[in-house]
N, C-alpha and C positions, 0 to 999 in steps of 0.2 A: 564523432571520430575524425572527420575531415578537419574540423576546427582544431582539434588537439594536435593532429599531424602538422598542420600549418604553423601552430604555435611553437612546436618543437623545432621545426625547420627555421623559423624566424630567430629563435633563441640561439641555435647553432650558428646561424649567420652572424648574429651580433657578437658572439664569442670570437668567431673567426675574424670579423672586422676589427674587434678590439685588439686582437693579437697583432694584426697588421699595423694597427695604429699605435703600437707601443712607443712611448715617448722617449726621445733622446734628449737629455738635458745634462747640465753640469753635474748634478747629484749622481745620475746614472754612470757617467764616465769616471767620476772620482771613485765610485765603488768598483768599477772595472779595473782601475789602476791598482787597487789593493788586492784584487782577486787573481792570484797566480793561476788558478785552475781554468780561468777563461781562455788562456792562450792555447790550450790543448783542444779547443773546438773551433771549427771554422766559424767566422763571425756571423752573428744573427742579431739585428739586421745586417745584411751584407753591406760593405762599403768599398770604395776605391781609395787608395792613398796616393796623393800627388805631392809634389814639392815645387814651389816657385822660389827662385833665387836670383842673385845678382851675377850669375855666370856670364862669361864673355859671349855676347850675342854673335860674334863671328863664328862661333861653333854651331854649324847648321847641319852638315852632312857627316855621318860617321866615317872616321878615318880619311876625310877629305881635307882640303886646305882650310885652315882655321880651326880644325877640330881640337887642337891643343893650345889655342890662344889662351892667355893667362890674365887678361884684364878683367878679373871677376868682381869688379866693384862699380858702384854708381850706374848699374844697369837696371832698367825698369821696363815695365810693359808699355807704358805710354806716359804722357803728361797731360794734365787737365788744368783749366782755369776755374777756380772757385772763388767767387766774390773778390776778384782782383788779385788773388794769389795763385801761384803755380804749384800744383801738387803732382808729384811723380808717383804713379800707381805701381805698387809692389805686388799686390794680389788683387784679383778680380774673379770671384768664383760664385757660381750659383749654388743654392742650398737644395735640400737641407744638408748641413755639414758642420764641421768643427775644426778649428785650428787646434792641433794637438802637440805641436812643437814649433817654437819660434826662436831661432838662433840669430844673433847679430853681433857685429863689432864695428869699430871705427877708430879714427885717430882723434877726432873732435866731435863733440856731441851736440852743439847748438843746432836748433831747428825744431820742427814739429811733426810728430807722427800722429795719424788719425785712423781710427777704426770705424768704418761705416757699416752698419748692419741693416739688412732688409730694405735697401734702397732709400733709407732716410737721408735727408739733406744735411742733417747735423750729425757729427760723429758721436758715438756712444763713449768711446775712449779717446782722449786727447793726451798725448805724451809730450812734455816739453823737452824734447831731446831724442837723440838716437840711442835710447837707453830704456829698456823695459822696466828697470828698477824705479824709474820715475813715473810709471803708469798709475800709481796709486792703488795697486792691487793688494798690498800688505800680505806678502807671501814669504814663507821660509825658503831656504836655499835648495830644498829638494824640488820644489815646484817653480822656483825662479832663482837660477843659480848664477852668481857672478863668476866670470872666468878668473883664472888665477892672477892675471895681470890687470884686473879691472881698476880703473881710476874714475871716480864719479865725475870728474871734470875733464878728463882727457881720454887717453888710449884705453882700449879694452871693451868688452861686451858682456853679454849674459844670454842665458837660454831659459825660455819659458816653457813649462809643461802643463800649466793650468789649462784645461780644455775650455775654449771659447766657442760656444755653440751658436749657430745661426739657422733660422728657419728658411729664409728665402735667398739671401745673398750676403756676401762679405766683400768689402773693398778696404784695403789698407794702403795708405798713401804716406809719402814723405815730402816735407817742404824744407828745402835748404834755408838756413838762416840768412845767407847773403851769397854773393857771387864768389867770394873767397872760399866759403865752405864747400862749394861745388867741386873745388879742386882737390879736396881731401877725400880719401877712399872711405866708402861706406859699404859694408858687406852684409848680406842677409840670406837666410833660408827659412821658408815657412812651409811646414808640412801640414796638410789638411785632409780630412776625410770628407768624402761625398757619399751620401746615402741615396737610395732610391726615392723617387718623388712621393711615394705612398707613406714614407716615414714622417711622423710628426716630430718636430723639434721645437724646443723652447729657447729663444734667443737670449744671449747673455745680457745681464743688466747688473749694475752695482748693487741693486736691491738683493738680487740672488746671492751676491758675494757676502753680504751681511747675514742673510738667512742661513747660509751654508757654512758659516764660520767654523762651527764645531766639526763639520764633515771635512773641511779643508785642513784644519789643524790635525785631525785624526789621520788623514792621508799623509800629511807631512811627516808625522811621527812614525807611521807604519813603514813608509819607504826607507827611513833611516834604520829602523829596527824590525826587519822581517822576522816572522815567527820561525823558530826551529824546534818548537815543542811537539815533536812527534815521537811516538814510542817505536823503538827499534823492533822490527819484526823478523829480520834475518841478518846474520853476520858471519864473518869468517876471519880468523887470524892465522897468519902464516909467514914464515921466513922464505922469501923467494930468492933462490940462487940465480946467478947469471943465466939468461935465456929461459928461465923457468916461468911458468904461468899458473894462475889459479882461477877458478870460476865459481861464482855464486849463482845458483839457480833458484829462481823464485817461481813457483807454480801455484797459481790460483786463478779464479775466474773473475773477470771484470774488476781489475785492480789498477792502481797507479802508484808508481814510486813517488812519494812526496818529498823524500829526503834521501840523498846519497852522501855518505860520509866516508872519506878515505884518509887514513893516517899512515904516513910513511916515516920510517927511520932508516938511515943508511949507515949505521955504525960508524959515524963521524967521517964518512968519505965525502965524495965530490957533490956538494949541494947544488952547484951550478947545473950539472948534467942530470941530476936525479929526476927532476920533474919533467924534463924533456924526453928522457929515455925510458921512462915507465909509461907504457901504453894502456889506454882504456878502450875496450871494445864492448858494445852493448847490443844485444839482439832482443827484439820483441816479437813473440809469436813466430820464432824461427827466422826472422829477417834482421840482418845486421844494419843498424841505422846510426851507430856512433863509432867513429874511429879517430882518436886524437891522442897525442901525448897529454898526460894529466895536467901539466902546467898550462898548456894552451887551451885545453877544455875549460879550465876554470877562469881563464882570462889573465893569467899571470905571465904567460910567455916563458922565456928561458930564464931559469934561475929560481923559480918558486917564490916569487915576491908576493907580498900580501895584497889581497884585494878585499874590499868591503863594498858589496853592491846588492841590488835587489834580488837577483837570482843566484848569486855566487859569493862564496867567502873562502879565503885562504889565509890562515893566521899562523904566524911564527914559523913559516916554512914547514909546517908539520901537518895541519889538519885542513883538509879540503871539504867544503860543504856545498853541495849543489841543491838548489831548490827548484830546478826545472821540473815541472810535472811531466811524468813519463808513463802514459797509460798503456795497458796491454790487455788482451782478451783472455789469454790462457797462461802465458809464460814470459819471463824475462831472464836473460842470462847475461851476467856481468863478468867480463874477463879482464884480468890485469896481467900484463906481460912485462917482465923485467929485462930490458935490453942493456942495462949497465953491465960493466965488467966486475961488479961487486954485488954482494947480497943486500937485499933491503928487507926491512921488517914491515909487514903490511897488516893493517886492520881495516876491514871493509864492512860497513853497516848500511842497511837500508831500512826505511820506514815506508810501508805501503798502506794504502787506504782504499776504500771502495770507490769505484768509478763506473758510472753508467755509460756503456758503450752505445752510441747512437750514430745516426748518419752524418753527424758533424764532427765526430771524434777523429783525432789525428795522432800519429806517432811522432815522437820527438826525434830529431836528427841533429847531429853535429859531425863536422868533417874538417880535418886539417890538411891543407895543401902547402907543400914546401918547395921552394926553388932557390938555388944559390946563384949568385952573380947575375941578378936581374938589372938590366940597363935602366938607369935613372937619368934622363936627359936634362940639360939645363933649361930653365923655365922660358927662355927668350927665343925658342924655336920660331922661325919666320912663319907667321900665320898665312902668308901668301903662298907658301910652298906646300905642295901635296906631299904628305909623309910616306906615301906608298913607295916601296922600293928603296927607301933611304934607311940604312942600318944605323944611322945616328939620330934618327927621329925619335920622339917620345913614343911610348906604347901605352895601351890600356892593358893592365895586368888583371886577369880574371880570377876572382876568388872562388866562384861557384857558378854552375849552370845546371839548374834543376828542372826536370820535366815532371808534370803532374799538377795536382791541386794542393795548395797549402798556404802557409803564412811565413814570411821571412821575419826573424826576430833579432838579427844583428850579427856582429862578428868581433873577433879579436885579431889585431894585426901586430905581430912580433917581428921586428926587423933587426938585422945586424948591419949597421951603416958603415961602409968602408971609406966613406968620404969624411971630410973634416968640416962640413957645414950642413945646413938643413936639407933633409932629403924629401920633405913632404909637401911640395907645392901643388901636387896633382889633385884633380877633382874626383870625387866619388860619383859613380854613375850606376843607377839601378834600373833594370829593364824588366818590364812585366808583360807576359803573354805575347812575346815576339815583337814588341813595338820597335820601330826604327830609331826613335829618339827617346832617351831615357825619361821615365817618370820622375826620377830624381837626378838632377845635374848639379853637383856641388860647387864649392868655391875654394876648396883646399882640404888637404888631408886632415889637419887638426880641427877644422871647422866641423867636419862630420862627427868628430869625437867630442863635441860640445866645449871646445876651447878655441883660442885664437892667438895669432901673432907668434907662431912657431915656438910654443912653450917647451921647455925641457925641464919640467918639474913633475913630481909625483902629485896626483890629486885623486880623491875618491868621492864619487857621488853615486846616487842609486842607479843611474842608467849609463854613466860614462866615467871611465877611469884611465889614468896613466899609471901603470904599475911598475915600470922600470925606465930609468934614464941613466945612462952611464956617464955622460959628459955634457957640459953646457953647450957644446957645439953640435950635439946630437950624434957625435961619433960613437960607435959601439952599439950596444943593445938598447932598444927602445920598444916599449909595448903600450899600445892603445887598445881600449876595448869599449864597445857601446852595444847595449842591448835595448830592446824596444818593448813598449807596452801599448799605449794608445796609438803610437806611430808605427806599429807593425804593418807590413805590406802584404795583403792577400794577393794570391795569384791563382788563376784557374787552370792554366795550361803550362806555364813556363816562367822561370825567374832566373835572372843572372845579375851579377854584381861585379863591376870593374873599378879599378883605381888607376887614374892617370899616373904614370911614373915621371914626375917632374921634380927638379931640385934646384938649389941655388947654384951649384956647380955640378956638372955632369960626372957620373961615376957609377958605382955598383952597390947594390944592397942584397942581402940574403933575406928571404921572406918566409915566414910561417903564418898562414892566414887560416883562422878557424871560423866557420860559418855555422850559425844556429838557425834552425827552422823546424816547423811542424808540417807534416804532409799526410794526406789521405792514403790509406792502404792501396 
């Protein structure tokens, strides 16, 4: 009997140990990219998400002198000599971990980038230029996306989403081609996960890349063509008069909304106002967690412009499709309010599916914050000057400040620019669990949204989109949106997100910012 008892205990111990030793590798993370349901549970194994970037190193103390310095290029952790060459260190992180987003751009590409994994003396990846499309990864534009202004020989950049896993350590360096290239600006952002030491990880290799070719191609295709093949379980159709609202109640145990579909018709009235003035409110188990105009919720902003992305679609200014997974224990209530001065025709449908509610399950949240006449200071504010008490100084405009435990999944920024030049020189800053210095310190508004060089063009990718631009100068309405998957930011106590308000010429903008996150009850 004693031997049997010991054998059972040993078996349980092995199972538990095996669970703790669950392997993180490229195949697992590619699968995670395709699994929308993963984002509704707190990550396991847990990880922290950090960013290294070329932000201006004069920014050291929050709201102190230099905080709004704008020289966000050619900034590195340190420089090293390797076999007679000088390499500038962009990233230096202990594992186990994974690079999950790598954004960069420049004016001239000559030089050499190197990825060193697990303290090896020789780089695993050598890139002949400041250009990830030259890394030999053979990827499609969902996993390695060229920016709209990309020139293989000159200006522009790209964003990498292929996860690069490392077991012990990762170092990324840049070697300038010559002294002249050092004078040209090079910008970068690298987002990376760090797992607990107990987690086993398989370090990236080009052999893996070949072995997982079908998996990579499947991920590429899936990200461009997310499934919408869910059977409608509840629906309502109604004509909403001005100030009228309707509600769709879903009552069932341990379910999740897999698909939310909303169709609007305004009897040929004001399409511009329609999607901003029809409000969406959603409550789960009696608690309201979503409050947004429909257009901002879906990432379209003002005007109901089309969007085609991983989580969200709006087509022909008529049909909104949300693929955000929205779990609930007992009930969900979806309310639509018509704040227009004309009636709208509404058709609301949802598809629900089973969802096992456990200790990691989270509710979906979305909230839109609006403010008119926000001060947008010129980019050249004196970095030696303390901005406190100066009403002409730049500001950090806060999108959201959340208390509790959850995961940040991105935002939509819709602006009405009252100036006649670019409004978005400011850096994105993400703070986790009350930290004094942000986990993410960006290099420019458009850089956060996976593009570069102040673009005023429409673009659609799985995780970042520009859905509206009114004028080549950026005057008028502009909308950017970016959602996250592997680069989602977990937080245990608190999360906040700011955007520096910097522009080419000082002036004012109106802002509607919508934030998406999941949170524990």
